[in-house]
VEXPA-297488 format. One line per field, with one value per residue (C-alpha): x, y, z; residue number from 1; residue in one letter; chain. Coordinates in Angstrom, 1 decimal, decimal comma. Each point is the difference from the previous one (the first is absolute). Layout:
east: [X  ...]
north: [Y  ...]
up: [Z  ...]
seq: [NUM  ...]
type: [A  ...]
mol: [A  ...]
// end
This chain:
east: [15,2  -2,3  -2,1  -2,3  -2,1  -2,3  -0,3  -2,5  -0,2  -2,7  -0,8  -3,6  -0,3  3,8  2,2  3,7  1,0  -1,4  1,4  3,1  2,0  3,3  1,7  2,6  2,2  2,9  2,6  -2,2  0,0  -3,0  -0,3  -3,4  0,5  -2,2  -1,2  -2,1  -3,6  0,6  -0,9  3,2  -1,1  -3,4  1,7  1,9  -3,2  -1,9  2,7  -0,4  -3,6  -0,5  -1,5  -3,4  -0,1  0,9  -1,5  1,9  -0,2  2,5  2,1  2,4  2,1  1,8  1,8  -2,1  3,2  0,7  1,5  -1,6  1,8  -2,6  0,9  -1,6  -0,4  -1,4  2,0  -1,9  1,8  0,7  3,3  2,1  -1,0  -3,7  0,5  1,8  -2,3  -3,2  0,5  3,1  0,2  0,3  2,7  2,2  -0,7  1,7  2,6  2,9  -1,4  -0,4  3,5  1,3  -2,1  1,3  3,4  -1,0  -1,7  2,9  -2,3  1,3  -1,6  -1,1  -2,7  -2,1  -0,3  -1,3  -3,4  -1,3  0,8  -0,6  3,4  1,9  1,6  -1,4  2,7  -0,8  -3,7  0,7  2,4  -2,7  -2,7  2,4  0,7  -3,6  -0,4  3,0  -1,2  -2,8  2,5  -1,8  0,6  -0,2  0,2  -2,2  1,3  -1,7  2,7  2,4  2,5  -2,1  1,5  3,3  3,4  2,8  1,6  -3,3  -0,8  3,4  -0,7  -3,5  1,3  2,6  -2,5  -2,7  2,5  1,3  -3,7  -0,7  -3,7  -1,9  -0,7  -2,5  0,6  -0,9  2,6  0,6  3,7  1,9  3,2  -1,9  -1,8  3,2  1,8  -2,7  -2,6  0,4  -3,5  -2,1  -3,7  -0,9  -3,5  -1,1  -3,2  0,1  -2,0  -0,6  -0,4  -2,9  1,6  2,2  3,2  2,2  3,5  1,7  3,8  2,5  3,2  1,5  -1,5  2,7  -0,4  -3,7  0,3  2,6  -2,1  -3,2  1,6  1,5  -3,1  -2,1  2,7  0,2  -3,6  -0,7  2,7  -1,5  -3,6  0,8  2,2  -2,8  -2,5  2,4  0,5  -3,8  -0,7  2,1  -1,7  -3,5  0,8  0,7  -2,8  -2,5  1,1  -1,0  -3,2  -0,9  0,7  -2,2  -2,8  0,2  -0,1  -3,0  -1,8  0,8  -0,2  -2,8  -3,0  0,7  3,1  -1,4  3,1  2,3  -2,3  0,1  3,7  0,4  -2,5  2,2  3,1  -1,5  -1,0  3,6  1,3  -2,3  1,2  3,5  -0,6  -1,5  3,0  2,4  -1,6  0,1  3,7  1,3  2,1  -1,7  1,4  1,1  -2,3  2,0  -1,2  0,6  3,1  -0,5  1,1  0,8  2,8  1,2  0,6  3,7  1,6  3,5  0,8  3,1  2,8  1,3  -3,5  0,1  -3,1  0,9  3,0  -0,3  3,0  0,0  -3,8  -1,7  -3,3  -1,8  -1,6  -1,7  2,6  2,9  1,7  2,0  2,6  0,7  1,4  -1,7  0,4  -1,5  1,1  -1,6  -2,1  1,4  -1,9  0,5  -1,1  -0,2  0,1  0,0  -1,7  -3,7  -0,8  3,3  -1,5  0,0  -3,6  0,1  3,2  -1,6  -3,2  2,5  1,6  -3,5  -0,9  3,2  -0,1  -3,7  1,1  1,9  -1,5  2,5  -0,8  -3,1  0,1  -1,7  -0,6  -0,9  -0,6  0,3  -3,6  -2,0  -2,9  2,2  -0,9  -3,2  -1,9  -2,2  -1,1  -2,8  1,0  3,2  -1,5  -0,5  3,6  1,5  -2,4  -1,5  -1,2  -2,5  0,8  -1,6  2,7  2,8  -2,0  -0,1  3,8  0,6  -2,1  2,3  3,0  -1,6  -0,7  3,6  0,6  -2,7  -2,7  -3,5  -2,9  -1,4  3,2  0,2  -3,3  -0,3  1,2  3,7  -0,4  -0,7  3,2  2,9  3,3  1,6  -2,8  0,3  3,7  -0,6  -2,6  2,5  2,7  -2,4  -0,7  3,6  0,3  -2,9  1,8  3,1  2,3  3,8  0,7  -1,7  0,1  -1,1  -0,5  0,2  -1,4  0,0  -1,2  -3,5  0,5  0,0  3,3  -1,4  -0,5  3,0  2,6  -2,1  -0,2  3,8  0,7  -2,3  1,6  3,5  -0,7  -1,5  1,8  -0,1  1,3  -1,5  0,5  -1,5  -0,3  0,0  0,8  -0,4  3,5  -0,6  -1,5  3,0  2,3  -1,7  -1,4  2,3  3,4  0,9  -1,1  0,0  -0,7  -1,9  1,6  0,2  2,7  -1,8  0,0  3,2  0,7  0,8]
north: [-58,8  -3,0  -1,4  -2,9  -1,2  -3,1  -0,5  -2,5  -0,9  -2,2  -1,0  -1,3  -2,3  -0,7  1,8  0,7  2,0  0,6  2,3  1,1  3,0  1,4  3,4  0,9  3,1  1,9  -2,4  -3,1  -2,6  -2,2  -3,2  -1,7  -3,7  -3,2  -2,5  1,0  1,0  0,9  3,6  1,9  2,1  0,5  1,4  2,5  1,1  0,2  2,3  2,5  -0,3  -1,5  -3,6  -0,5  -3,8  -0,2  1,6  0,9  1,3  1,9  3,1  1,0  3,1  0,6  3,2  1,8  0,1  -3,7  -1,8  -3,2  -2,3  -2,3  -3,7  -0,1  3,4  0,5  2,6  -0,5  1,9  3,2  2,0  0,5  3,7  -0,9  -2,5  2,6  2,8  0,5  3,6  1,1  3,2  -1,8  -2,3  3,0  1,6  -2,8  -0,8  0,7  -2,3  -2,7  0,2  -0,1  -3,2  -1,4  0,1  -1,3  -3,1  -0,3  0,4  1,6  3,3  -1,5  -2,0  3,2  -0,3  -3,6  0,0  -3,3  -1,2  -3,5  0,3  0,3  -2,9  -1,2  1,8  3,3  -0,5  -0,4  3,0  2,1  -0,9  1,0  3,2  1,0  -1,0  2,1  3,1  0,2  0,2  -2,8  -0,5  -3,8  -2,7  -3,0  -2,4  -3,0  -2,4  2,6  -2,8  -1,8  0,2  1,5  -1,3  -0,5  3,4  1,9  -2,2  0,9  3,6  0,0  -1,6  2,8  2,7  -1,2  -0,4  3,5  1,5  1,6  -0,1  -3,2  -2,7  -2,8  -2,6  -3,5  -2,0  -3,8  0,6  -1,5  1,7  3,3  -0,6  -0,9  3,3  2,6  -1,0  1,0  -0,9  -3,1  -0,5  -3,7  -0,7  -3,6  -2,1  -2,9  -3,2  -0,7  3,7  0,4  2,3  3,0  0,9  3,1  0,3  3,3  -0,1  2,8  -1,2  -1,3  -2,8  -2,4  0,6  -0,6  -3,2  -1,4  1,1  -1,4  -3,3  -0,3  0,9  -2,5  -2,8  0,7  0,4  -3,3  -1,9  1,4  -0,9  -3,5  -0,6  1,3  -2,4  -3,0  0,9  0,6  -3,3  -1,7  2,2  -0,9  -3,8  0,4  2,5  -2,4  -2,9  2,2  1,1  -3,6  -1,1  2,8  -0,9  -3,7  1,1  2,1  -2,9  -2,5  2,0  -1,1  2,2  -0,5  2,2  3,5  1,7  -2,0  0,6  3,8  0,0  -2,0  2,5  3,0  -2,0  -0,6  3,6  1,1  -2,6  1,6  3,6  -1,2  -1,7  3,3  1,8  -2,4  0,6  3,8  0,2  -1,6  2,1  0,6  -1,9  2,6  0,4  2,0  0,4  -3,4  -0,2  -1,2  -3,4  -1,3  -2,0  -1,4  -3,7  -1,0  -1,5  -0,4  2,4  -1,0  2,3  0,2  0,5  3,1  2,3  2,8  1,0  3,3  1,1  3,6  -0,1  3,1  1,2  3,3  2,2  3,0  1,8  -1,7  -3,2  -2,3  -2,7  -2,2  -3,3  -2,0  -3,5  -2,1  -3,5  -2,2  0,9  3,6  2,7  3,3  3,3  2,9  3,7  3,3  3,3  0,2  0,0  -1,5  -3,2  -2,5  -1,1  -0,2  -2,3  -2,4  -0,2  -0,9  -2,7  -1,3  -0,2  -1,9  -2,3  -1,1  -1,4  -2,6  -3,4  -1,0  2,9  1,0  3,9  1,9  3,7  2,9  3,2  3,5  0,7  -2,8  0,6  -1,6  -3,3  0,7  2,1  -2,7  -1,6  1,1  -1,6  -1,4  -3,5  0,5  1,0  -2,8  -2,8  0,8  -3,6  0,5  -3,4  -0,2  -2,1  2,2  3,1  -1,6  -0,4  3,6  1,4  -1,5  1,4  3,5  -0,2  -0,5  3,3  1,6  0,4  0,3  -2,0  3,2  0,8  -3,4  0,2  3,8  2,1  0,0  3,8  0,5  -1,5  2,1  0,1  -2,3  -2,6  -0,1  -0,6  -2,9  -1,4  0,0  -1,5  -2,8  -0,7  -0,3  -2,6  -2,0  0,1  -1,7  2,1  -0,6  3,7  3,0  3,5  2,5  3,9  1,4  -2,8  1,7  3,4  0,0  -2,5  1,1  0,0  -2,5  -2,5  0,8  -1,8  -3,4  0,8  0,5  -3,3  -1,9  1,5  -0,6  -3,6  -0,4  -2,9  1,4  3,2  3,5  3,1  3,0  3,7  1,7  3,2  -1,8  0,3  -2,9  -2,2  0,5  -0,9  -2,9  -1,7  0,8  -1,7  2,5  3,5  1,6  3,7  1,4  3,1  2,0  -2,2  -3,2  -2,6  -0,4  -2,2  1,9]
up: [151,2  -0,4  2,9  -0,1  3,1  0,3  -3,8  -1,2  -3,7  -1,6  -3,5  0,0  3,1  0,0  2,5  -1,2  3,0  3,5  2,7  -1,9  1,5  -1,1  -0,6  -2,7  0,6  -1,8  -1,2  0,5  -2,9  0,7  -2,2  -0,2  -0,7  -0,3  -2,4  -3,1  0,7  3,7  -0,5  -0,5  -2,9  1,6  3,2  -2,0  -1,8  3,2  1,4  -3,0  0,1  -3,5  0,3  -1,2  0,5  3,9  3,1  3,2  3,6  2,1  0,0  -2,8  -0,1  -3,2  -1,1  -2,9  -2,1  -0,8  -2,9  -1,2  -2,3  -1,8  -0,6  -3,4  -1,7  -3,5  -1,9  -3,1  -2,9  1,9  -0,6  3,0  0,2  -0,1  2,8  2,2  -0,7  -1,8  -0,5  -2,0  1,8  3,2  -1,3  -0,9  3,5  1,7  -2,6  2,3  2,7  -2,7  -1,1  3,5  0,7  -3,3  1,3  3,3  -1,7  -2,5  -3,0  -3,2  -1,2  -3,3  2,0  -0,1  -3,7  -0,2  -1,7  1,5  3,5  -1,3  -1,8  3,3  1,8  3,4  1,9  -1,9  0,7  3,8  0,1  -2,0  2,6  2,8  -1,8  -0,1  3,7  1,1  -1,9  2,5  2,9  1,9  3,8  -0,2  -2,7  -0,4  -2,6  -1,3  -1,5  -1,4  -0,7  -2,8  -3,5  1,2  -1,2  2,7  -0,6  0,4  3,0  1,8  -1,0  1,4  3,3  0,5  -1,0  2,6  2,8  -0,3  0,0  3,3  -0,4  1,3  -2,5  0,1  -2,7  -1,4  -1,6  -0,9  -0,4  3,1  -0,7  -0,3  3,3  1,8  -1,4  0,4  2,8  3,7  0,9  -0,9  -0,1  -0,8  -1,0  0,2  -0,5  2,2  0,8  -3,7  -0,8  2,5  2,5  -0,5  2,0  -0,3  1,6  0,2  0,7  0,5  -1,6  -3,2  -2,2  0,8  3,8  -0,4  -1,9  2,4  3,1  -1,5  -0,8  3,4  1,7  -1,9  0,5  3,8  0,6  -1,9  2,1  3,1  -0,9  -0,9  3,0  2,2  -1,6  0,3  3,8  0,4  -1,6  2,7  2,7  -1,3  0,2  3,7  0,4  -1,8  2,4  3,0  -1,8  -0,8  3,6  1,5  -2,5  1,0  3,8  -0,7  -1,7  2,8  3,3  2,3  0,7  3,5  -0,4  -1,1  1,3  -2,1  -3,1  0,7  0,2  -3,3  -1,7  1,0  -1,1  -3,4  -0,4  0,8  -2,7  -2,8  0,9  -0,3  -3,3  -1,4  1,2  -1,5  -3,5  0,2  1,0  -3,2  -2,3  -3,4  -2,8  -2,7  -2,9  -2,7  -3,6  -1,5  -2,3  -3,6  -1,0  -3,5  -1,7  -3,2  -0,4  0,2  -3,2  -1,4  -2,8  -2,3  0,8  -3,5  -1,6  -2,3  0,9  -2,3  -2,2  -1,8  -2,1  -1,4  0,3  -1,3  1,2  0,1  2,7  -1,4  -2,2  1,7  -1,2  2,2  -1,0  3,0  1,3  2,6  1,0  2,9  0,6  2,8  2,9  0,4  1,7  -2,1  1,1  -2,5  1,0  -1,9  -0,3  -0,8  -3,7  -1,1  -1,3  2,8  -0,3  -3,9  0,5  2,4  -2,4  -2,9  2,2  0,8  -3,7  -0,8  2,9  -0,5  -3,4  1,8  0,6  2,7  2,4  2,0  0,4  2,7  -0,6  2,2  -1,7  1,6  -1,1  1,6  -2,4  -2,8  1,6  2,1  -2,4  -1,6  3,3  2,4  3,3  1,5  -0,2  -3,8  -0,5  2,0  -1,1  -3,4  -0,5  3,0  1,3  3,4  1,6  -1,3  1,3  3,5  0,1  -1,4  2,7  2,6  -1,8  0,0  3,5  0,7  -1,9  2,3  -2,6  1,7  -1,5  -1,3  -1,7  -1,6  -1,7  -0,4  -3,0  -0,7  -0,7  3,8  1,0  1,1  -1,9  2,6  -0,2  -3,7  0,3  2,4  -2,5  -2,8  2,3  0,8  -3,8  -0,4  2,7  -1,6  -3,4  1,4  -2,2  -0,7  -0,5  1,5  -1,9  2,5  -0,4  3,4  2,0  3,5  -1,2  1,5  2,8  3,6  1,9  2,3  -2,9  -2,0  2,2  -0,7  -3,7  -0,1  1,9  -2,4  -3,1  1,4  0,5  -3,5  -1,7  -3,5  -1,7  0,6  -2,0  1,8  -0,3  3,4  1,8  3,3  1,6  2,6  -2,6  -2,3  2,9  1,3  -3,1  -2,9  -0,7  -2,8  -0,8  -3,6  -0,5  -3,0  -1,3  -3,1  -1,2  0,5  2,6  2,3  3,0  3,2]
seq: [1  2  3  4  5  6  7  8  9  10  11  12  13  14  15  16  17  18  19  20  21  22  23  24  25  26  27  28  29  30  31  32  33  34  35  36  37  38  39  40  41  42  43  44  45  46  47  48  49  50  51  52  53  54  55  56  57  58  59  60  61  62  63  64  65  66  67  68  69  70  71  72  73  74  75  76  77  78  79  80  81  82  83  84  85  86  87  88  89  90  91  92  93  94  95  96  97  98  99  100  101  102  103  104  105  106  107  108  109  110  111  112  113  114  115  116  117  118  119  120  121  122  123  124  125  126  127  128  129  130  131  132  133  134  135  136  137  138  139  140  141  142  143  144  145  146  147  148  149  150  151  152  153  154  155  156  157  158  159  160  161  162  163  164  165  166  167  168  169  170  171  172  173  174  175  176  177  178  179  180  181  182  183  184  185  186  187  188  189  190  191  192  193  194  195  196  197  198  199  200  201  202  203  204  205  206  207  208  209  210  211  212  213  214  215  216  217  218  219  220  221  222  223  224  225  226  227  228  229  230  231  232  233  234  235  236  237  238  239  240  241  242  243  244  245  246  247  248  249  250  251  252  253  254  255  256  257  258  259  260  261  262  263  264  265  266  267  268  269  270  271  272  273  274  275  276  277  278  279  280  281  282  283  284  285  286  287  288  289  290  291  292  293  294  295  296  297  298  299  300  301  302  303  304  305  306  307  308  309  310  311  312  313  314  315  316  317  318  319  320  321  322  323  324  325  326  327  328  329  330  331  332  333  334  335  336  337  338  339  340  341  342  343  344  345  346  347  348  349  350  351  352  353  354  355  356  357  358  359  360  361  362  363  364  365  366  367  368  369  370  371  372  373  374  375  376  377  378  379  380  381  382  383  384  385  386  387  388  389  390  391  392  393  394  395  396  397  398  399  400  401  402  403  404  405  406  407  408  409  410  411  412  413  414  415  416  417  418  419  420  421  422  423  424  425  426  427  428  429  430  431  432  433  434  435  436  437  438  439  440  441  442  443  444  445  446  447  448  449  450  451  452  453  454  455  456  457  458  459  460  461  462  463  464  465  466  467  468  469  470  471  472  473  474  475  476  477  478  479  480  481  482  483  484  485  486  487  488  489  490  491  492  493  494]
type: [X  X  X  X  X  X  X  X  X  X  X  X  X  X  X  X  X  X  X  X  X  X  X  X  X  X  X  X  X  X  X  X  X  X  X  X  X  X  X  X  X  X  X  X  X  X  X  X  X  X  X  X  X  X  X  X  X  X  X  X  X  X  X  X  X  X  X  X  X  X  X  X  X  X  X  X  X  X  X  X  X  X  X  X  X  X  X  X  X  X  X  X  X  X  X  X  X  X  X  X  X  X  X  X  X  X  X  X  X  X  X  X  X  X  X  X  X  X  X  X  X  X  X  X  X  X  X  X  X  X  X  X  X  X  X  X  X  X  X  X  X  X  X  X  X  X  X  X  X  X  X  X  X  X  X  X  X  X  X  X  X  X  X  X  X  X  X  X  X  X  X  X  X  X  X  X  X  X  X  X  X  X  X  X  X  X  X  X  X  X  X  X  X  X  X  X  X  X  X  X  X  X  X  X  X  X  X  X  X  X  X  X  X  X  X  X  X  X  X  X  X  X  X  X  X  X  X  X  X  X  X  X  X  X  X  X  X  X  X  X  X  X  X  X  X  X  X  X  X  X  X  X  X  X  X  X  X  X  X  X  X  X  X  X  X  X  X  X  X  X  X  X  X  X  X  X  X  X  X  X  X  X  X  X  X  X  X  X  X  X  X  X  X  X  X  X  X  X  X  X  X  X  X  X  X  X  X  X  X  X  X  X  X  X  X  X  X  X  X  X  X  X  X  X  X  X  X  X  X  X  X  X  X  X  X  X  X  X  X  X  X  X  X  X  X  X  X  X  X  X  X  X  X  X  X  X  X  X  X  X  X  X  X  X  X  X  X  X  X  X  X  X  X  X  X  X  X  X  X  X  X  X  X  X  X  X  X  X  X  X  X  X  X  X  X  X  X  X  X  X  X  X  X  X  X  X  X  X  X  X  X  X  X  X  X  X  X  X  X  X  X  X  X  X  X  X  X  X  X  X  X  X  X  X  X  X  X  X  X  X  X  X  X  X  X  X  X  X  X  X  X  X  X  X  X  X  X  X  X  X  X  X  X  X  X  X  X  X  X  X  X  X  X  X  X  X  X  X  X  X  X  X  X  X  X  X  X  X  X  X  X  X  X  X]
mol: [A  A  A  A  A  A  A  A  A  A  A  A  A  A  A  A  A  A  A  A  A  A  A  A  A  A  A  A  A  A  A  A  A  A  A  A  A  A  A  A  A  A  A  A  A  A  A  A  A  A  A  A  A  A  A  A  A  A  A  A  A  A  A  A  A  A  A  A  A  A  A  A  A  A  A  A  A  A  A  A  A  A  A  A  A  A  A  A  A  A  A  A  A  A  A  A  A  A  A  A  A  A  A  A  A  A  A  A  A  A  A  A  A  A  A  A  A  A  A  A  A  A  A  A  A  A  A  A  A  A  A  A  A  A  A  A  A  A  A  A  A  A  A  A  A  A  A  A  A  A  A  A  A  A  A  A  A  A  A  A  A  A  A  A  A  A  A  A  A  A  A  A  A  A  A  A  A  A  A  A  A  A  A  A  A  A  A  A  A  A  A  A  A  A  A  A  A  A  A  A  A  A  A  A  A  A  A  A  A  A  A  A  A  A  A  A  A  A  A  A  A  A  A  A  A  A  A  A  A  A  A  A  A  A  A  A  A  A  A  A  A  A  A  A  A  A  A  A  A  A  A  A  A  A  A  A  A  A  A  A  A  A  A  A  A  A  A  A  A  A  A  A  A  A  A  A  A  A  A  A  A  A  A  A  A  A  A  A  A  A  A  A  A  A  A  A  A  A  A  A  A  A  A  A  A  A  A  A  A  A  A  A  A  A  A  A  A  A  A  A  A  A  A  A  A  A  A  A  A  A  A  A  A  A  A  A  A  A  A  A  A  A  A  A  A  A  A  A  A  A  A  A  A  A  A  A  A  A  A  A  A  A  A  A  A  A  A  A  A  A  A  A  A  A  A  A  A  A  A  A  A  A  A  A  A  A  A  A  A  A  A  A  A  A  A  A  A  A  A  A  A  A  A  A  A  A  A  A  A  A  A  A  A  A  A  A  A  A  A  A  A  A  A  A  A  A  A  A  A  A  A  A  A  A  A  A  A  A  A  A  A  A  A  A  A  A  A  A  A  A  A  A  A  A  A  A  A  A  A  A  A  A  A  A  A  A  A  A  A  A  A  A  A  A  A  A  A  A  A  A  A  A  A  A  A  A  A  A  A  A  A  A  A  A]
// end
């Protein structure tokens, strides 16, 4: 259904793919993974012939009837009917097909009467985009991060829906649980050697199997490579003794012994050949894309310290009023879940306002919309070191290097960074703040599945309290001690 041969993709002078070949057939679910900025979205747009900023060479065979799910779509203020069809007559012509797909997508009929798509929840917007795609009866789906902005129930629904589709699917997602539950093929895009060289790995199998196999291969190859170098070092010591002996004999042999000199010259030539061969036979040391590294300082947080204590607290989200009880004592790690639009983000902002009034707590905050913190700054360095202190900037550059920022990204425009890079930038700012408590609104939302395990580990080991909103099932399981669910009736512990 989709065939790619010897694909090379460049943006300017930088190569993101070179010599990539793969096929996707009926029933295949190919997940494209990799760090932020490695060309995943560019690849999808190249496949559909809609990428103005990149050039490519190679062969691409894609069915004419394809469905493309965009990562960031601007719905403006269209009604649902306007979005589905511009012409009203065409809308009524396929009304039966629309109702059939509404049922398949578990959407209520009343959605057709919504006057502005901006009023829909994140999950409803995703389903609406899928509805429009399915009405065209595509032979293949290409999905760019369909899991963004989805609550847990919609995520689980989407997993089941995609698994049951027979047409092939190529998709990008940062949600590890989603990758584990849906993908049966993996395409891993990497930029190695300080992001100067590209590498693509195509694997037929599940995400779990790929990660296990990749980890084992890197570990095994590394062990073999270093063992060979240790053994080679011993061999070279003996070899150099022989070489030095022959060189000494060459320098001291009498001119009256031309036969002996000729023999020594042959022996030295043979030694140099063996020396070159020894170097060529060594197993290459693996060079995977470097893992990110960052950590919070360890400190002791009082176990009985009251972080927040709300009793019959009333606050409003739109036309809905909540009365809730919520208490956090000591270095607890709290996860908050709930449907989109229910009020989670509003609640965490209320907590931020209350906690920032305290003089005995340093509060670190990561919003869902990164521009809330980044909007007033031009470059990452400006954001991290607003004072402009040269010594501090030098230190920050090393920290950013540990998070795989290039020199160009450090001094370039914040606006040009990917969502994942902006997330890492804010996490680094939190590290520098040395907070006692973290308020995080979907901290793993835009970060690649290769970096997320490290972020989870760092947050799990954080010494203070964490109150976080998340739809990331693995994050909730590994980082959070307690889970609260936001419902129509308020906040309830699960």
